[in-house]
Backbone bond lengths (Angstrom), bond angles and torsions (degrees), N, CA, C in turn:
res aa  C-N    CA-C-N  psi(-1)  N-CA   C-N-CA  omega(-1)  CA-C   N-CA-C  phi
1 M - - - 1.422 - - 1.526 108.52 -
2 T 1.390 115.73 128.77 1.446 120.76 -173.34 1.559 108.49 -91.12
3 V 1.290 113.65 130.33 1.463 119.81 179.01 1.580 108.59 -100.09
4 R 1.299 112.84 123.38 1.503 116.41 179.43 1.493 111.48 -87.57
5 A 1.288 112.77 145.08 1.465 120.51 -179.33 1.549 108.15 -75.89
6 P 1.288 115.49 141.99 1.465 116.34 -178.80 1.531 112.44 -63.48
7 A 1.409 116.65 138.77 1.502 120.31 -179.50 1.551 111.37 -65.25
8 R 1.268 112.96 144.43 1.433 118.65 174.94 1.550 112.84 -74.33
9 P 1.260 115.72 137.87 1.496 115.74 179.30 1.543 112.39 -62.96
10 A 1.282 116.73 141.51 1.505 120.28 -179.59 1.520 110.80 -61.58
11 A 1.339 115.83 141.22 1.462 121.10 175.69 1.487 110.67 -66.79
12 P 1.335 114.94 138.18 1.471 116.70 177.23 1.515 112.40 -63.34
13 P 1.333 119.70 141.93 1.507 121.89 178.85 1.484 112.71 -60.13
14 E 1.345 112.43 139.88 1.459 117.28 178.54 1.498 110.80 -67.95
15 P 1.296 119.61 140.83 1.471 122.02 176.43 1.514 110.86 -66.64
16 P 1.348 116.38 140.22 1.462 118.02 -179.77 1.513 112.30 -62.61
17 V 1.346 113.32 138.78 1.463 120.38 -178.57 1.545 107.93 -81.43
18 A 1.252 117.68 120.38 1.470 122.60 177.73 1.515 112.04 -66.83
19 K 1.309 116.39 122.46 1.467 121.71 175.70 1.498 111.10 -68.41
20 P 1.315 118.46 136.74 1.440 120.29 177.53 1.509 110.19 -68.79
21 F 1.328 114.94 143.85 1.474 119.36 -177.02 1.539 111.16 -71.92
22 W 1.361 113.94 -44.20 1.476 117.25 -178.39 1.521 110.60 -86.52
23 T 1.300 112.95 78.43 1.480 119.00 175.59 1.487 108.46 -77.82
24 I 1.338 115.51 167.78 1.463 120.62 178.88 1.516 109.97 -63.98
25 R 1.335 117.98 -36.90 1.471 121.51 178.48 1.503 112.06 -63.88
26 R 1.331 115.76 -40.36 1.488 117.78 -177.40 1.513 108.71 -73.87
27 R 1.331 118.52 -37.70 1.439 122.20 178.00 1.554 111.31 -60.52
28 D 1.357 113.80 -45.40 1.419 116.95 178.56 1.550 115.06 -64.01
29 A 1.386 112.72 -36.21 1.440 117.86 178.57 1.552 109.25 -69.35
30 L 1.330 118.45 -40.12 1.468 119.13 176.33 1.533 113.14 -63.17
31 V 1.332 118.26 -38.42 1.478 120.26 175.73 1.521 109.91 -63.33
32 G 1.360 116.01 -41.94 1.463 119.31 -180.00 1.526 111.07 -60.72
33 W 1.365 115.96 -47.91 1.462 119.48 178.73 1.519 113.27 -63.52
34 A 1.292 115.39 -32.88 1.490 117.62 176.81 1.498 111.17 -67.14
35 F 1.305 117.04 -35.71 1.479 118.80 178.40 1.497 114.32 -69.60
36 I 1.383 116.27 -38.03 1.456 118.34 -178.19 1.509 113.04 -89.11
37 A 1.354 118.25 -9.94 1.471 119.85 -178.75 1.487 114.42 -56.00
38 P 1.352 122.72 -47.17 1.463 119.07 178.90 1.530 112.45 -59.74
39 Q 1.324 120.87 -43.42 1.442 121.73 178.28 1.487 110.59 -66.05
40 A 1.331 119.41 -43.73 1.470 122.83 -179.18 1.541 109.25 -62.04
41 L 1.330 118.03 -45.59 1.487 119.13 179.43 1.502 110.04 -64.11
42 G 1.337 118.19 -43.69 1.458 119.58 178.39 1.518 112.16 -61.43
43 F 1.310 119.62 -39.48 1.440 123.33 174.82 1.547 112.92 -60.93
44 V 1.333 114.86 -44.62 1.477 119.73 -179.60 1.499 111.43 -65.25
45 F 1.367 117.48 -48.49 1.491 119.45 -171.16 1.522 113.13 -85.26
46 F 1.352 117.50 -26.43 1.443 120.17 -178.64 1.493 116.39 -108.62
47 V 1.317 119.85 -6.53 1.443 123.00 177.50 1.533 111.72 -122.84
48 L 1.351 112.75 -58.44 1.518 115.63 -175.16 1.515 113.85 -68.95
49 V 1.347 116.97 -46.85 1.422 121.57 -176.65 1.622 108.84 -64.17
50 P 1.332 119.27 -51.10 1.484 120.10 175.77 1.519 112.47 -57.33
51 L 1.383 117.58 -39.18 1.444 119.14 179.10 1.524 111.06 -61.50
52 V 1.321 119.40 -46.48 1.485 124.41 -179.75 1.533 107.00 -64.77
53 A 1.386 119.82 -37.74 1.430 121.26 -179.89 1.542 111.74 -66.50
54 V 1.293 115.50 -37.31 1.490 119.57 179.91 1.494 110.86 -67.71
55 I 1.354 116.49 -41.71 1.471 119.75 175.08 1.522 109.42 -62.07
56 W 1.281 120.13 -40.04 1.455 122.74 -178.09 1.524 108.00 -66.26
57 Y 1.369 118.21 -44.42 1.447 121.18 -179.50 1.539 112.19 -63.81
58 S 1.296 116.38 -27.83 1.479 119.41 -177.82 1.501 111.94 -66.33
59 F 1.347 117.02 -16.27 1.483 120.12 -179.12 1.549 108.03 -107.60
60 Q 1.314 119.04 14.55 1.473 123.45 -177.56 1.501 110.15 -118.03
61 S 1.321 116.13 158.19 1.482 123.35 171.97 1.515 106.32 -120.16
62 T 1.352 117.21 113.34 1.417 123.09 -174.67 1.500 110.60 -104.64
63 N 1.325 116.48 133.62 1.450 125.03 176.52 1.528 107.19 -113.90
64 L 1.330 116.71 102.24 1.473 118.28 -177.53 1.497 112.07 -67.68
65 L 1.331 120.82 -34.29 1.467 120.13 -177.17 1.515 110.58 -69.00
66 A 1.313 118.86 -37.60 1.437 121.28 179.95 1.551 109.91 -89.27
67 G 1.305 118.95 -16.59 1.466 120.93 -176.11 1.460 115.48 69.19
68 T 1.351 116.09 33.78 1.443 121.17 -176.91 1.539 111.74 -118.93
69 T 1.313 117.99 150.80 1.487 122.60 177.20 1.546 105.80 -131.61
70 E 1.315 114.37 125.32 1.455 119.61 179.77 1.515 108.78 -122.64
71 F 1.366 113.22 148.62 1.509 117.85 177.62 1.513 108.70 -70.88
72 A 1.325 114.43 128.78 1.488 120.11 -178.22 1.490 113.13 -113.00
73 G 1.324 118.35 -0.04 1.476 121.47 177.22 1.554 109.85 62.76
74 L 1.317 119.70 -131.74 1.411 124.24 -176.74 1.553 112.10 -96.31
75 K 1.343 115.22 14.47 1.456 119.75 -177.14 1.558 110.51 -58.96
76 N 1.335 116.51 -43.14 1.471 117.90 -178.37 1.518 112.29 -66.96
77 Y 1.350 116.33 -35.50 1.463 118.51 178.35 1.496 112.71 -72.75
78 E 1.354 116.31 -29.38 1.503 118.99 171.30 1.477 112.53 -66.06
79 H 1.372 115.27 -36.25 1.460 119.29 178.75 1.531 109.38 -65.14
80 L 1.315 118.87 -29.69 1.468 121.54 178.93 1.498 110.74 -64.02
81 L 1.341 117.29 -36.87 1.465 120.17 -179.08 1.540 111.44 -75.83
82 D 1.297 115.31 -26.32 1.491 120.09 -178.40 1.535 112.81 -95.50
83 D 1.296 117.79 -1.78 1.490 119.24 -174.79 1.540 108.68 -71.15
84 P 1.337 118.04 122.80 1.484 116.81 179.73 1.504 114.87 -76.58
85 V 1.356 115.74 -10.87 1.484 118.55 -178.69 1.592 108.74 -88.46
86 M 1.304 119.10 -20.85 1.453 121.84 -176.26 1.519 114.07 -55.51
87 P 1.357 122.27 -43.80 1.454 117.37 179.08 1.527 114.91 -58.42
88 S 1.319 118.11 -40.66 1.422 120.89 178.12 1.531 110.97 -67.53
89 V 1.368 117.85 -37.64 1.405 123.32 177.28 1.525 110.57 -63.73
90 A 1.305 116.36 -45.16 1.502 120.83 178.06 1.546 111.01 -62.90
91 R 1.332 114.51 -42.66 1.485 118.23 179.23 1.523 111.00 -63.70
92 A 1.316 120.13 -45.83 1.438 124.02 -179.79 1.531 110.45 -64.26
93 T 1.312 116.87 -40.93 1.496 119.52 178.70 1.524 111.79 -63.51
94 A 1.348 114.79 -42.73 1.448 118.58 -178.41 1.549 111.14 -68.42
95 L 1.378 116.81 -42.82 1.439 119.69 178.34 1.518 111.07 -61.65
96 F 1.286 115.88 -45.63 1.493 118.64 -178.08 1.529 111.10 -64.32
97 C 1.328 116.51 -43.05 1.470 120.91 -177.88 1.534 110.46 -65.50
98 V 1.328 118.54 -47.83 1.448 120.83 -177.75 1.544 108.88 -66.44
99 G 1.372 116.25 -47.43 1.477 116.03 -177.15 1.562 111.74 -64.10
100 L 1.314 116.35 -39.08 1.506 117.97 -179.00 1.497 108.40 -68.49
101 V 1.296 121.84 -43.51 1.455 121.73 -171.85 1.554 107.54 -68.69
102 V 1.368 116.66 -49.20 1.440 117.59 -177.81 1.569 111.81 -62.26
103 L 1.269 116.72 -46.59 1.455 119.71 -175.30 1.512 110.95 -71.10
104 N 1.346 118.52 -37.89 1.471 121.68 -179.69 1.511 110.44 -66.62
105 L 1.352 116.15 -53.57 1.476 119.10 -176.46 1.552 110.20 -64.39
106 G 1.342 117.73 -42.06 1.423 119.01 -178.50 1.492 112.05 -64.36
107 L 1.322 118.51 -49.17 1.431 121.29 178.83 1.516 112.49 -64.70
108 A 1.302 117.99 -39.85 1.451 120.13 177.28 1.485 114.39 -60.67
109 L 1.317 116.49 -39.48 1.513 121.24 179.70 1.513 107.81 -70.31
110 L 1.367 118.49 -42.48 1.404 120.85 -178.07 1.572 111.02 -64.21
111 L 1.303 116.49 -43.54 1.485 119.65 176.28 1.523 111.19 -61.49
112 A 1.337 115.45 -41.96 1.459 119.38 -177.46 1.516 109.50 -63.84
113 V 1.347 118.28 -41.39 1.456 119.71 -179.70 1.487 109.67 -65.07
114 L 1.349 118.74 -43.35 1.492 121.68 -178.21 1.513 109.54 -64.37
115 L 1.341 117.21 -43.94 1.445 119.74 -175.43 1.523 114.23 -82.42
116 N 1.340 116.48 -1.54 1.473 119.80 174.67 1.531 113.03 -83.80
117 Q 1.333 116.80 -2.39 1.444 121.09 -178.37 1.520 107.12 -79.06
118 K 1.321 116.80 151.35 1.453 125.29 177.76 1.508 108.97 -85.20
119 L 1.339 117.24 74.97 1.444 122.22 178.86 1.473 108.80 -126.76
120 R 1.361 113.99 161.92 1.482 118.66 179.39 1.529 107.74 -74.20
121 G 1.370 112.41 142.74 1.445 118.86 173.97 1.551 113.87 86.89
122 T 1.334 120.13 2.61 1.424 121.25 -178.49 1.568 109.85 -71.29
123 T 1.325 116.71 -30.68 1.497 119.21 176.84 1.541 111.50 -64.14
124 V 1.337 115.22 -37.00 1.457 118.05 -179.86 1.529 110.79 -69.07
125 F 1.331 117.19 -39.34 1.465 118.80 179.67 1.525 109.15 -72.84
126 R 1.304 119.73 -33.03 1.478 118.00 175.44 1.519 110.73 -61.94
127 T 1.351 116.47 -41.38 1.450 118.24 178.53 1.557 111.87 -65.13
128 I 1.374 116.55 -39.22 1.428 119.11 -178.98 1.527 111.22 -63.26
129 F 1.327 115.83 -45.75 1.465 117.89 -178.11 1.525 114.72 -72.96
130 F 1.320 116.96 -22.57 1.469 120.37 179.97 1.507 110.76 -88.48
131 S 1.313 118.35 -24.53 1.493 120.07 -175.01 1.510 116.65 -56.40
132 P 1.346 120.04 -35.55 1.510 117.56 177.62 1.562 111.86 -59.99
133 V 1.332 117.54 -25.46 1.431 117.94 -176.71 1.592 112.39 -61.39
134 V 1.315 113.44 -36.04 1.443 119.45 -176.25 1.532 113.75 -87.29
135 V 1.310 115.78 -2.54 1.480 120.16 -179.09 1.574 108.36 -82.12
136 S 1.312 115.90 144.62 1.467 118.22 -177.93 1.602 107.51 -62.00
137 L 1.331 110.69 136.31 1.450 118.11 -177.72 1.561 113.28 -58.57
138 V 1.311 114.19 -45.15 1.477 121.55 -178.93 1.523 110.03 -62.59
139 A 1.320 117.03 -49.45 1.453 122.26 179.09 1.532 111.59 -59.75
140 W 1.323 114.73 -43.95 1.445 119.19 177.83 1.529 113.09 -62.04
141 T 1.289 116.16 -42.07 1.466 118.15 -178.33 1.518 113.40 -73.14
142 I 1.368 116.27 -33.60 1.455 119.94 176.22 1.552 109.54 -63.43
143 A 1.322 115.92 -44.53 1.444 119.59 -179.50 1.564 112.18 -61.98
144 W 1.338 117.96 -39.60 1.414 120.76 177.19 1.553 110.29 -71.22
145 N 1.309 116.87 -31.52 1.459 120.57 178.35 1.583 109.11 -62.53
146 L 1.286 116.42 -38.19 1.477 119.33 177.82 1.561 110.75 -71.32
147 M 1.296 117.31 -38.37 1.435 121.04 -177.80 1.527 112.67 -72.40
148 L 1.306 116.38 -26.44 1.483 119.50 -175.93 1.577 111.67 -89.99
149 Q 1.267 116.76 -4.08 1.501 116.68 179.90 1.497 110.86 -65.87
150 D 1.319 115.26 167.42 1.496 120.01 -179.92 1.505 112.82 -59.33
151 N 1.379 118.25 -34.90 1.429 122.56 179.08 1.561 108.99 -106.80
152 G 1.331 118.54 26.98 1.438 121.98 178.48 1.500 115.91 -81.36
153 S 1.314 114.88 179.26 1.488 118.71 -175.34 1.518 111.46 -68.36
154 I 1.331 120.45 -32.80 1.439 120.25 179.89 1.514 114.37 -61.99
155 N 1.369 112.59 -46.74 1.509 114.53 175.02 1.475 114.57 -69.74
156 A 1.345 114.76 -23.58 1.475 118.01 177.56 1.525 108.61 -69.19
157 M 1.307 117.48 -41.64 1.504 120.09 176.26 1.522 110.98 -65.86
158 L 1.316 116.60 -38.29 1.490 117.98 178.57 1.553 111.37 -63.74
159 R 1.316 114.79 -37.18 1.483 117.09 -178.22 1.504 111.37 -68.79
160 T 1.266 119.68 -24.96 1.458 122.29 177.23 1.548 110.83 -64.70
161 V 1.352 116.99 -25.49 1.467 119.78 179.44 1.551 110.49 -107.04
162 G 1.344 114.79 15.60 1.495 119.33 175.04 1.497 113.14 82.28
163 I 1.280 121.16 19.94 1.468 123.59 178.02 1.538 108.99 -109.42
164 D 1.340 114.37 128.49 1.458 119.54 177.96 1.475 107.80 -95.04
165 G 1.343 117.29 102.57 1.468 121.51 -175.18 1.561 112.52 -76.56
166 P 1.292 118.84 155.50 1.473 121.12 -178.34 1.544 108.73 -82.50
167 N 1.285 112.81 176.36 1.457 121.61 171.33 1.551 105.81 -83.61
168 W 1.321 116.04 94.64 1.440 122.64 -165.48 1.554 114.72 -56.51
169 L 1.270 114.99 -32.91 1.498 120.52 -175.33 1.487 113.34 -95.07
170 R 1.344 119.09 2.89 1.490 120.83 179.93 1.497 112.49 -115.59
171 G 1.308 118.93 -4.07 1.491 119.13 175.58 1.513 107.74 -95.82
172 E 1.309 117.45 143.51 1.487 123.74 -178.85 1.516 112.15 -60.04
173 N 1.297 118.02 -39.83 1.460 119.81 179.87 1.488 112.89 -85.82
174 S 1.372 116.25 -41.90 1.448 117.18 -178.02 1.520 112.71 -71.72
175 A 1.348 119.27 -24.65 1.445 120.36 -179.62 1.490 109.82 -66.08
176 M 1.360 119.52 -47.62 1.436 121.80 178.95 1.554 110.05 -61.76
177 V 1.304 117.32 -45.50 1.469 119.49 177.44 1.501 112.24 -58.26
178 S 1.348 117.83 -42.06 1.461 121.21 179.26 1.529 111.15 -63.11
179 V 1.270 118.06 -44.21 1.480 121.35 179.68 1.568 111.80 -61.96
180 I 1.319 114.75 -42.42 1.500 118.43 179.22 1.511 108.23 -64.52
181 V 1.337 118.86 -46.39 1.444 121.26 -175.74 1.578 108.93 -62.71
182 V 1.288 117.28 -44.08 1.483 120.44 178.03 1.545 110.57 -56.59
183 Q 1.296 115.55 -45.47 1.476 118.97 -179.71 1.469 112.99 -70.11
184 V 1.306 119.39 -36.29 1.490 123.41 -179.00 1.513 108.27 -67.26
185 V 1.321 116.80 -48.41 1.488 118.70 -178.14 1.564 111.50 -64.38
186 K 1.322 114.36 -29.92 1.462 118.59 178.63 1.499 113.07 -69.23
187 N 1.326 118.87 -40.94 1.461 123.04 -170.18 1.506 117.85 -114.65
188 V 1.327 115.94 -0.70 1.473 118.33 -177.86 1.577 111.83 -66.39
189 G 1.284 114.46 -24.93 1.487 118.85 179.33 1.549 112.55 -63.32
190 L 1.343 116.88 -35.43 1.447 121.22 -177.58 1.567 108.32 -65.96
191 N 1.288 118.04 -51.80 1.429 122.51 -179.84 1.556 109.34 -63.67
192 M 1.321 117.26 -38.51 1.476 119.46 176.27 1.495 112.13 -59.28
193 V 1.291 119.37 -39.88 1.498 120.34 179.43 1.525 109.69 -69.25
194 L 1.328 119.55 -36.10 1.470 123.12 178.28 1.531 109.28 -66.43
195 F 1.338 117.11 -44.74 1.450 120.11 178.15 1.524 111.98 -66.84
196 L 1.305 116.88 -34.27 1.466 123.94 179.28 1.532 110.35 -64.42
197 A 1.294 117.25 -43.31 1.455 122.42 176.83 1.524 110.84 -65.04
198 A 1.333 116.74 -38.54 1.485 120.39 -179.43 1.524 108.56 -70.17
199 L 1.311 119.23 -40.98 1.465 121.03 176.97 1.483 114.04 -59.87
200 Q 1.317 113.83 -39.28 1.488 117.42 -177.76 1.584 111.00 -72.87
201 G 1.322 115.15 -13.15 1.467 119.87 175.22 1.472 115.78 -89.12
202 V 1.334 116.59 -7.31 1.502 118.62 175.55 1.480 111.95 -70.03
203 P 1.335 119.10 125.42 1.451 120.79 -179.88 1.492 114.90 -58.52
204 R 1.313 117.59 127.37 1.448 121.36 -178.57 1.600 110.73 -65.66
205 S 1.337 113.29 -30.09 1.463 118.37 -177.01 1.532 111.12 -61.74
206 L 1.346 118.20 -38.42 1.459 120.36 176.90 1.515 112.56 -64.67
207 L 1.324 117.13 -41.37 1.434 120.06 178.79 1.505 113.83 -68.68
208 E 1.292 115.50 -36.89 1.509 120.47 177.76 1.533 109.90 -70.29
209 A 1.356 119.34 -38.02 1.414 121.05 178.87 1.533 109.80 -67.64
210 A 1.323 119.31 -38.53 1.421 121.91 178.34 1.506 111.76 -67.63
211 E 1.350 117.25 -34.49 1.467 121.13 177.50 1.492 111.29 -68.53
212 L 1.335 118.33 -37.22 1.448 121.41 175.73 1.487 112.61 -67.68
213 D 1.315 117.20 -26.38 1.515 120.60 176.29 1.499 112.13 -82.75
214 G 1.353 116.27 -0.23 1.479 116.80 176.27 1.515 114.45 98.33
215 A 1.333 120.01 6.10 1.473 123.34 -179.10 1.564 107.48 -74.56
216 G 1.350 115.75 132.81 1.444 121.33 179.44 1.487 109.75 -81.02
217 P 1.344 117.21 174.18 1.493 120.52 179.69 1.522 114.71 -55.73
218 W 1.339 116.34 -45.63 1.454 117.77 -178.75 1.527 112.29 -64.23
219 R 1.395 116.10 -41.50 1.467 119.31 -179.45 1.515 109.22 -67.30
220 R 1.306 120.17 -38.82 1.472 122.03 176.66 1.502 110.55 -61.58
221 F 1.310 117.74 -40.85 1.423 120.71 -177.83 1.527 110.31 -70.86
222 R 1.369 119.09 -39.49 1.440 122.12 -176.89 1.524 112.05 -73.63
223 T 1.300 116.83 -40.35 1.500 119.06 -173.37 1.526 114.49 -96.37
224 I 1.339 119.52 -14.05 1.465 121.45 -178.34 1.524 111.37 -120.85
225 T 1.326 113.89 -55.09 1.501 116.54 -174.34 1.488 112.75 -66.26
226 L 1.388 117.01 -50.41 1.446 118.73 -177.34 1.533 113.83 -60.68
227 P 1.359 118.95 -43.29 1.473 117.05 177.99 1.507 111.74 -65.66
228 M 1.368 118.76 -33.50 1.463 118.94 -178.46 1.517 113.65 -73.03
229 I 1.300 116.23 -25.53 1.535 117.67 178.98 1.514 110.00 -102.20
230 S 1.318 118.99 13.19 1.495 121.32 -179.38 1.505 113.05 -62.54
231 P 1.368 123.76 -34.56 1.460 120.58 175.13 1.551 110.36 -59.86
232 T 1.313 116.72 -41.08 1.450 120.64 179.84 1.519 112.53 -66.33
233 T 1.331 112.87 -37.41 1.479 119.04 175.19 1.507 112.54 -61.32
234 L 1.352 117.02 -39.65 1.450 121.30 176.60 1.503 110.27 -64.24
235 L 1.348 117.59 -44.82 1.487 121.20 -179.51 1.514 110.34 -62.60
236 T 1.274 119.31 -46.31 1.458 122.41 -176.89 1.576 108.68 -67.43
237 A 1.285 116.97 -36.54 1.497 119.28 178.31 1.461 111.54 -63.73
238 I 1.378 119.18 -44.28 1.415 121.41 -178.26 1.536 108.77 -67.18
239 I 1.339 118.44 -43.37 1.461 120.86 -178.47 1.546 109.00 -62.68
240 T 1.325 118.18 -44.51 1.446 121.72 -173.79 1.512 110.63 -72.35
241 V 1.298 120.64 -37.42 1.456 121.76 179.33 1.552 107.77 -66.11
242 S 1.322 117.99 -46.15 1.430 120.97 -178.27 1.565 108.98 -63.12
243 G 1.342 117.33 -43.31 1.462 120.07 179.91 1.569 112.65 -65.33
244 A 1.351 115.04 -32.58 1.479 117.30 179.52 1.469 111.28 -71.11
245 L 1.331 119.01 -31.01 1.476 121.43 177.50 1.504 113.28 -78.24
246 H 1.325 115.84 -14.40 1.489 121.26 -178.15 1.521 112.06 -98.45
247 V 1.292 119.95 3.60 1.430 121.62 -173.00 1.504 112.14 -63.62
248 F 1.347 118.28 132.38 1.478 122.35 -177.51 1.486 110.17 -143.77
249 A 1.338 116.90 -57.97 1.487 119.34 -171.64 1.490 113.65 -57.35
250 Q 1.369 116.44 -41.46 1.456 118.44 179.67 1.510 113.28 -60.89
251 I 1.357 117.11 -41.19 1.434 121.06 177.35 1.536 112.31 -66.93
252 Q 1.320 115.50 -40.61 1.441 120.32 -178.75 1.543 110.93 -63.77
253 I 1.359 118.12 -38.85 1.451 120.96 -175.24 1.528 111.19 -85.91
254 L 1.340 115.53 -37.99 1.449 118.39 -172.72 1.490 116.96 -83.45
255 T 1.362 115.63 -49.14 1.467 119.48 -169.09 1.532 115.44 -128.43
256 L 1.352 117.91 -19.92 1.420 121.11 -172.63 1.477 114.67 58.81
257 G 1.320 115.89 30.46 1.444 122.84 -179.64 1.508 114.83 83.96
258 G 1.317 121.57 -6.78 1.411 124.52 -177.89 1.544 111.14 -96.94
259 P 1.275 117.40 -174.30 1.505 126.18 -4.47 1.544 110.36 -81.20
260 A 1.324 114.01 144.56 1.467 123.63 -179.49 1.523 113.31 50.60
261 D 1.383 113.13 45.18 1.498 119.90 175.88 1.524 112.07 63.75
262 S 1.348 121.19 16.60 1.418 120.26 -177.03 1.484 113.48 -71.53
263 T 1.330 118.68 -19.85 1.483 122.60 179.15 1.584 109.16 -121.94
264 N 1.315 116.28 18.52 1.462 118.40 -178.36 1.525 108.51 -84.67
265 V 1.364 116.08 86.72 1.433 122.09 -178.99 1.521 109.18 -77.96
266 L 1.303 115.35 173.37 1.482 121.21 -169.95 1.550 111.50 -64.34
267 V 1.325 119.20 -42.60 1.424 121.75 -177.78 1.528 109.97 -64.63
268 F 1.298 117.21 -42.01 1.521 120.05 178.84 1.519 110.60 -67.10
269 Y 1.342 116.58 -38.62 1.429 116.87 177.31 1.479 114.22 -66.19
270 F 1.333 116.53 -36.29 1.463 121.48 171.50 1.500 111.34 -57.85
271 Y 1.294 118.26 -45.15 1.451 123.35 178.16 1.525 111.02 -61.93
272 Q 1.294 117.55 -43.23 1.441 120.64 176.47 1.544 114.36 -58.88
273 Q 1.313 116.35 -46.18 1.435 122.46 -178.52 1.542 112.34 -69.98
274 A 1.320 115.14 -43.53 1.460 117.10 -174.16 1.545 113.79 -79.31
275 F 1.377 115.57 -43.31 1.417 118.98 -174.62 1.529 111.94 -108.66
276 G 1.317 121.56 -13.54 1.395 122.61 176.83 1.534 111.37 -92.67
277 N 1.346 112.69 -52.57 1.485 120.04 178.97 1.525 111.68 -89.56
278 H 1.339 117.45 -7.10 1.488 121.75 -178.40 1.533 113.10 58.37
279 D 1.290 114.96 31.15 1.469 120.43 175.79 1.537 108.51 -100.90
280 F 1.345 113.46 80.50 1.441 119.66 -173.75 1.571 111.08 -67.41
281 G 1.294 118.65 -28.74 1.448 121.80 -179.78 1.486 109.69 -65.02
282 Y 1.359 116.70 -50.56 1.477 119.96 -179.03 1.507 111.44 -71.71
283 G 1.364 116.85 -33.33 1.421 120.18 175.29 1.516 113.18 -61.81
284 A 1.349 114.08 -38.06 1.488 119.17 178.92 1.548 108.91 -66.65
285 V 1.328 117.88 -37.44 1.423 121.51 175.34 1.499 112.22 -58.60
286 L 1.308 116.90 -46.43 1.479 120.09 175.14 1.508 113.77 -59.53
287 A 1.367 115.33 -41.42 1.489 119.31 177.27 1.522 110.28 -62.53
288 V 1.366 117.69 -37.43 1.455 117.36 179.82 1.513 109.51 -70.48
289 V 1.279 119.23 -37.65 1.463 122.93 176.81 1.551 109.39 -61.14
290 L 1.334 117.19 -45.33 1.463 118.50 177.39 1.504 112.75 -60.82
291 F 1.340 116.05 -42.47 1.482 119.22 176.88 1.499 112.28 -60.27
292 V 1.313 117.69 -43.19 1.450 121.96 178.54 1.504 111.51 -61.48
293 I 1.301 117.55 -45.82 1.455 122.52 -179.39 1.526 111.90 -61.27
294 I 1.313 119.12 -46.42 1.396 124.20 179.55 1.556 109.81 -65.28
295 A 1.308 116.52 -43.05 1.474 119.73 179.16 1.550 110.58 -62.42
296 L 1.311 115.89 -42.93 1.472 119.59 -178.27 1.549 112.85 -66.52
297 L 1.360 111.90 -45.43 1.503 115.62 177.34 1.521 113.09 -62.12
298 T 1.374 116.54 -42.96 1.472 119.80 178.86 1.508 109.88 -62.40
299 T 1.293 116.67 -46.18 1.472 121.71 -178.16 1.535 110.28 -63.60
300 L 1.371 116.92 -41.63 1.490 119.08 176.50 1.508 110.52 -60.12
301 Q 1.306 117.25 -48.14 1.477 120.06 179.36 1.525 111.16 -59.73
302 W 1.297 118.53 -41.56 1.423 120.72 -178.54 1.513 112.15 -69.88
303 R 1.354 116.86 -36.42 1.450 118.36 179.44 1.542 113.36 -72.97
304 M 1.318 116.88 -25.93 1.420 122.85 -179.36 1.526 113.16 -86.88
305 R 1.362 116.33 -2.45 1.470 118.74 -176.05 1.545 111.57 -62.64
306 K 1.318 118.08 -32.69 1.525 119.80 -176.87 1.483 110.15 -67.16
307 R 1.324 120.33 -14.67 1.447 120.42 -179.01 1.535 112.47 -88.43
308 W 1.327 118.78 -21.85 1.414 120.50 -176.29 1.513 118.39 -138.53
309 V 1.337 114.18 -5.45 1.452 120.29 178.92 1.527 105.73 -91.64
310 F 1.357 118.45 124.09 1.461 124.29 -174.78 1.488 115.04 -56.15
311 Y 1.424 114.48 -49.35 1.481 117.63 -175.19 1.521 113.45 -76.41
312 E 1.352 118.33 -8.72 1.458 120.47 -179.84 1.527 111.63 -97.52
313 A 1.334 119.01 7.37 1.465 118.61 -177.56 1.522 110.61 -70.76
């Protein structure tokens, strides 16, 4: 008869090991949140909260003298459709935006191509064309306001060659052209530098290979250079369109929206209604319209990038 040895008692289960709270993953996440916290807080308090407040004000009727605010529903938006000044404001905004974007981007690209050549003195010219960017906007505009007057320096130079120049800021057509030119000369240097950096990033091997295949300068520029700098073109287009729709100081100093509302762009009209006429409800509606226009144009440019931006193909 076989005698079995008594079974050993089972070992007690080991107590679970408590995981440390400050794991590497949590520490890294905390560091990341700490870095983005200033930007996130700035976005919340200076972008998101004001945007919500503007939308809320667009449905209100504010009486500053009585210090009261009443719900107005869609009354302010109905006033937008009935406003007789809005067609001229929309026309002036569109003319300024199109003129500024086309002239700014075209001139900036032309200057960048010319200053990308390995010639003596290009650094000096780069500095000259970029220097207006760092000048105070108000000081720059005041100086141009003096030059564009009927007895200003521009007409004085024209009279030396027998040309009687107009009062640039008092004609309906010349006023808009003058404002566009002042803004283009002020900011063309920034886009020029961006295009110049993009041009210097185009591989020389591609251009040399195309030249060996018999491609001329224009064909090399159209089929190689333009596609390679298309991401920068998208960036400058978005920046310039947004800046064109935000123009205010130039209109305030040069024309005050005149003559006959020919330069009364949307931002300046919003300023007139909200802070001139103290109609904050209608001014908020104009601000909402401006926000929607900028958002739609930016989204449209971003969605269309796959059609003409080289790296998004």
